[in-house]
C-alpha positions in Angstrom: -107.7 0.8 -40.7 -105.9 3.6 -39.0 -102.6 2.4 -40.5 -104.3 2.6 -43.9 -105.5 6.2 -43.2 -101.9 7.1 -42.1 -100.5 5.7 -45.4 -103.1 7.7 -47.4 -101.9 10.9 -45.6 -98.3 9.9 -46.2 -98.9 9.5 -49.9 -99.8 13.2 -50.4 -102.3 12.1 -53.1 -105.4 12.6 -51.0 -106.9 10.9 -48.0 -109.5 8.1 -48.0 -113.1 9.4 -48.4 -114.4 8.8 -44.9 -111.4 10.6 -43.3 -111.6 13.7 -45.6 -113.5 15.9 -43.1 -111.3 15.1 -40.1 -108.1 15.7 -42.2 -109.7 18.9 -43.6 -110.0 20.1 -39.9 -106.3 19.3 -39.5 -105.3 21.1 -42.7 -107.4 24.3 -42.2 -107.6 24.7 -38.4 -104.5 22.7 -37.3 -106.6 20.3 -35.2 -104.6 17.2 -34.5 -105.9 14.4 -36.7 -106.8 12.1 -33.8 -108.8 14.9 -32.1 -110.4 15.8 -35.3 -111.4 12.2 -35.9 -113.0 12.0 -32.4 -114.9 15.2 -33.0 -116.2 14.0 -36.3 -117.3 10.6 -34.8 -119.2 12.5 -32.0 -121.0 14.6 -34.7 -121.9 11.5 -36.6 -123.4 9.9 -33.4 -125.4 13.1 -32.8 -126.8 12.8 -36.4 -127.8 9.2 -35.6 -129.6 10.5 -32.4 -131.5 13.1 -34.5 -132.4 10.6 -37.2 -133.3 7.5 -35.1 -135.0 9.3 -32.2 -136.5 6.5 -30.0 -134.7 3.8 -31.9 -131.3 5.3 -30.8 -129.8 2.8 -28.3 -126.7 1.9 -26.4 -125.1 0.4 -29.5 -125.3 3.8 -31.1 -124.0 5.6 -28.0 -121.2 3.1 -27.6 -119.8 4.4 -30.9 -118.4 7.4 -28.9 -115.8 5.5 -26.9 -115.0 3.4 -30.0 -114.5 6.7 -31.9 -112.1 7.9 -29.1 -110.1 4.7 -29.4 -110.1 5.0 -33.2 -108.9 8.6 -33.0 -106.1 7.6 -30.6 -104.9 4.9 -33.0 -105.2 7.3 -35.9 -102.7 9.6 -34.2 -100.6 6.7 -33.2 -100.4 5.3 -36.7 -99.5 8.7 -38.1 -96.7 8.9 -35.5 -95.5 5.5 -36.5 -95.4 6.4 -40.2 -93.5 9.6 -39.4 -90.3 7.4 -39.4 -91.0 6.3 -43.0 -89.2 8.4 -45.7 -91.3 11.1 -47.4 -92.4 10.4 -51.0 -89.9 11.7 -53.5 -91.8 10.7 -56.6 -95.3 9.9 -57.9 -94.4 6.2 -58.0 -93.6 6.1 -54.2 -96.8 8.0 -53.5 -98.7 5.5 -55.5 -97.1 2.6 -53.6 -98.1 4.3 -50.3 -101.6 4.6 -51.6 -101.8 0.9 -52.7 -100.6 -0.1 -49.2 -103.3 2.3 -47.7 -106.0 0.7 -49.8 -105.1 -2.9 -48.8 -104.6 -2.1 -45.1 -108.0 -0.3 -45.0 -109.7 -3.2 -46.8 -108.0 -5.7 -44.5 -109.2 -3.7 -41.5 -112.8 -3.7 -42.8 -112.4 -7.5 -43.4 -111.5 -8.0 -39.7 -113.9 -5.5 -38.3 -117.3 -5.8 -40.0 -118.2 -9.5 -39.9 -118.5 -9.8 -36.1 -121.2 -7.1 -36.3 -120.5 -5.8 -32.8 -120.3 -2.0 -32.5 -119.9 -0.1 -35.9 -117.7 2.9 -36.3 -119.7 6.1 -36.3 -119.4 6.4 -40.1 -121.1 3.0 -40.7 -123.5 3.8 -37.9 -124.6 7.0 -39.6 -125.0 5.2 -42.9 -127.1 2.5 -41.2 -129.3 5.2 -39.6 -129.9 6.9 -43.0 -130.5 3.5 -44.6 -133.1 2.6 -41.9 -134.9 6.0 -41.7 -135.1 6.6 -45.5 -135.4 2.9 -46.4 -132.4 2.9 -48.8 -130.0 0.2 -49.6 -126.9 0.4 -47.4 -124.4 0.2 -50.4 -126.2 3.1 -52.1 -126.1 5.2 -48.9 -122.4 4.4 -48.5 -121.7 5.8 -52.0 -123.7 8.9 -51.3 -122.1 9.3 -47.9 -118.5 9.1 -49.3 -119.3 11.5 -52.2 -120.9 14.0 -49.7 -117.8 13.9 -47.4 -115.5 14.4 -50.3 -117.6 17.3 -51.8 -117.8 19.1 -48.4 -114.1 18.7 -47.8 -113.2 19.9 -51.3 -115.5 23.0 -51.0 -114.2 23.8 -47.5 -110.6 23.6 -48.5 -111.1 25.6 -51.6 -112.9 28.3 -49.6 -110.4 28.5 -46.7 -107.0 27.6 -48.3 -107.7 27.9 -52.0 -106.6 24.3 -52.7 -108.1 20.9 -52.8 -106.5 20.1 -49.4 -107.5 16.6 -48.2 -109.0 15.7 -51.6 -106.9 14.4 -54.4 -106.3 11.6 -56.9 -105.7 9.2 -54.0 -109.2 10.0 -52.7 -110.8 8.8 -55.9 -108.5 5.8 -56.2 -109.4 4.8 -52.6 -113.1 5.2 -53.2 -113.0 2.9 -56.2 -110.4 0.3 -55.1 -111.0 -0.3 -51.3 -114.2 -2.2 -52.1 -112.4 -4.2 -54.8 -109.5 -5.0 -52.5 -111.9 -6.1 -49.8 -113.6 -8.5 -52.3 -110.2 -9.9 -53.2 -109.2 -10.5 -49.6 -112.6 -12.3 -49.0 -112.0 -14.5 -52.0 -108.5 -15.4 -50.9 -109.7 -16.1 -47.4 -112.5 -18.4 -48.7 -110.1 -20.2 -51.1 -107.6 -20.9 -48.3 -109.9 -21.7 -45.5 -113.1 -22.9 -47.2 -115.1 -20.5 -44.9 -117.3 -17.7 -46.0 -117.4 -14.2 -44.7 -120.7 -12.3 -44.4 -120.2 -8.7 -45.7 -123.9 -8.0 -46.4 -123.7 -4.7 -44.5 -121.3 -3.5 -47.2 
């Protein structure tokens, strides 16, 4: 998933929705992307604590060390991709974005079915879904849209540009889910096994 995030940054078309706020922190305040990701994950865990109250448990708290690891790998992935040539055309940027979409989708495919400890983003969505009795998929759409709007407004206010939000953000929001469904279908066709992605 972090490799996919790094490719979305490399494309210069706009970062994937869930990472727009951390990348906004990077663009505006110069906070290193991994540190920004960790801070954002901690804020999301705090939101879960406020929403869930006595239902908040160790599984929720465990999202903090997971967020630290995720932040580290985000920085590491960005570093790895620093050796890849910068985009010189819209076509190359689009190729980077397609790679981003499929690597994020494949990361979700590997990470969600075991249902161990969710990332703080999914954890916050689950908390909202539980407290307000809303379908998770609808909460996810609302969450993604909210993150994008907050990032766009913040960037417009501080740097007078769209910053972390762009065409690639919209493309990612639409096509990551479709890519995930394609990966699941291919996996089922080749192995005969099904994958439970009800949480999506």
